[in-house]
C-alpha positions, 0 to 999 in steps of 0.5 A: 500500499505505501508503495502505491501510494508513493507511486501516486504521489510521483506521478501527482507531482510529475503532472502538476509540474508540467507547464500544461497543467499550469497552463491549464490551471491558470485558465481554470483560474481565470474562469472562476473569477470570471464566472464570479464576476458574472454571478455577482453581476446577476445578483446586483442586476436582478436585486436592482430589478427587484427593488425598482419593481417593489417600489413602483409597486408600493408607489402605486399603492401610496397614489391610491391610499392619498386618494382616499386620504384626500376624499375622506380624511383619516377616517377614511384612510383607516378604512380602506387600510382595514379593508386592504389589510384583508386582502391576500397579498405582501402588502404591508400596511401600518398606522401609528398614532402620536404616541407610537402605538398602532392604530391599524395595518397587518404588520407590527415594526420591531423598532421603535416607530417614532424613530423612522424618519419619512421616506424609504426605509428597511426594516424588520417586521412581524406579523400581529398574531406572529411571536416576537422571535419571528423577523422578516425584512419590509421595504417601507415608505414612511409618511408623517400625516398632519395629524401626527400619525405615521403611515408605513406602507411597504412590501415584504422583501422575501422574494428578494432574499429567496432570489437572492439566496438562489443565486449564492447557492448557484455561485457555489455550485458553480464554482464547485462544478468548474473546479472539479471538471476544470481539475479533471479536465487539466488532469486529463489534458496534461496526462494526454500531453505528458503521455506524448512527451514521455513517448518523444523522451523515450525515444530521444532516450533510445536515439542517443544511446547509439539508435540511429534508426529510431524515430519520434513517433507521429500519430497523425492527428496533425497537431503541434507535437506532430509537426515537431516529431516530423520537422525532429525526424527529418533532421534525423534522416538528414543527420542519418544521410551525414553519418552515412556520407562520413562513413562512405567518406571515410572508407573511401578516402581509406581505399583511395588515398592507400594507393598514391601514400604507398606510391609516394612512399615507394618513391621516396624508398628507392630514392632514398636506396638508390640515387647515387647522385645528386640528380637522381636525388633531385629526380625523386624529390620531384616525383614525391612532390608530384604525389604530394601535389595529387593528395594536396588537391583530393583533400582542397576537393574534399575540403571544398565539398564539406564546406559547400555541404554545410552551408559555411559559404552561404554568407558570401553570396551576392548578386550575380551576372551570369553573363559576366561570370560565365563569358570568362570561363568560356573564354578559358576553356575555348583554346582547351576544347578547340585543342582536343577537337572539341569546339565550344559553343556557348549560348548564354541568355543575357541579363540573368542574375541570381544569387550566388557565390562567384568562386564557388559556380565559377568552379561547379562549371569549370568541372562539368567542362572538365569532365565534358573535355575529358568525356566528350569524344565520341565512342566512334569517330565519324558516327552521329552528331559533330563533337563539340561541347555546348555552355548554355545558361536560360531562364526556365520558369522561376529557375535558371539553368546552366548546362553543359553537354557533349557528344561522348559516351554518356553515363547509363542512367542507372549510375547518373545518382550514384557518380554524384558521391564521393570517389565514385568512378565508372570503370571506363573512366578508370583510365582517365586522371582524377579522383571522383570528386567533381560532380560530388563538389559540382552536386554540393554547390547546387545544393548550397545555392538551393538548387539541384544538379541532373544528370540527362541523356544528350543523346548522344553524350551526357547533358549536366543541368545545374538548376538554380533559384532565379535571384533578384530582378535582372540588373541594367545591361552593360555595354559589354554584353547588351541585352 
């Protein structure tokens, strides 16, 4: 029994410490105050209306008695009071003489009659045949007649007291019901919220214990907890992708850097063992430097991809005119393309402007042009369209597309997504120089700018499309590149 009570006490303490319970309790308190205020206002209004109604009926009765007094004086007034006192109703009549003794009427005041000044009063009274202990409240109008007699005309306030008691009872029951039902509702809501929070906390604990496949529960009711859990699950999915990419990167780095590092070590060992002259030592050092430069280029590419994927370069975005940025690249690659027998055709729509990092975007387009120069030769010479490389920039709806297309062997559709991963090289490209990082870097740069990299069939060849969201409105054309 003590253990069960302790568990209940712990659960109760956990509930009342939650923000949901405190918020529900605050709303409950506000509602109680509002209910008390409304009932109090209702009580005050009803009493005021009753008082006005009682006053009006008393005034009507007084006017009738005043008419009797004008017509026959005190004698007729006494007759009228006696007749009216025998009628059923809640009107109160009392006529006292100069000494305060009752002359006629259906009530006796529990206070000295002569002490009551003319006007409206509320005093205790009783019927002539009732015990002195019986006290009822009445609202009376007091008149001082020319003869010195005092006339009291009024009504019993029992109905008003009864109504006030009903309202007070309703107020007490209302507050009690609000407390009970509101407390139950607060407990129910808090337990429901606490159950959702406990479920999220349990899933988070399993994730922290190393179960990275665990996801926060979603109940499909689309409430704030579902929206939070959905966003957190998306974040966990992204973290999982990054962790998988990191593991894959580690494996690829270990695999792809083993050969150049081994070659660098063997070359240095061979130079140390065989070099007999200064010239032979110099040749060994030059080969080591060449292998070191090869490794540095790999690490520079990996660093650039990592910085692009984490968005660390997003603050360097600026308004960039594509015709200015791509024209310089085209001039740089035209001689190389002509030398490789792959003429470069450039088509840049004027006035295209977007938010971009000039250096990164230039690096991405340069990588695509390098790939086109490496793999853009036709599979069979003299068959199909003439070999060429096309660099195109155009607007496509709400996006701007930068296209580099060639007439080479292309990439099979099944491999187009895989080649954007780090260190992935297809079998037929292993004879060409490279590390398998070019398309991975282009993909990371496109994502940094809020765009995508698409690899499509150029029939024959490959068409690489960098699709980026359009930026600010096109700037005014300049003299170098008129619109």
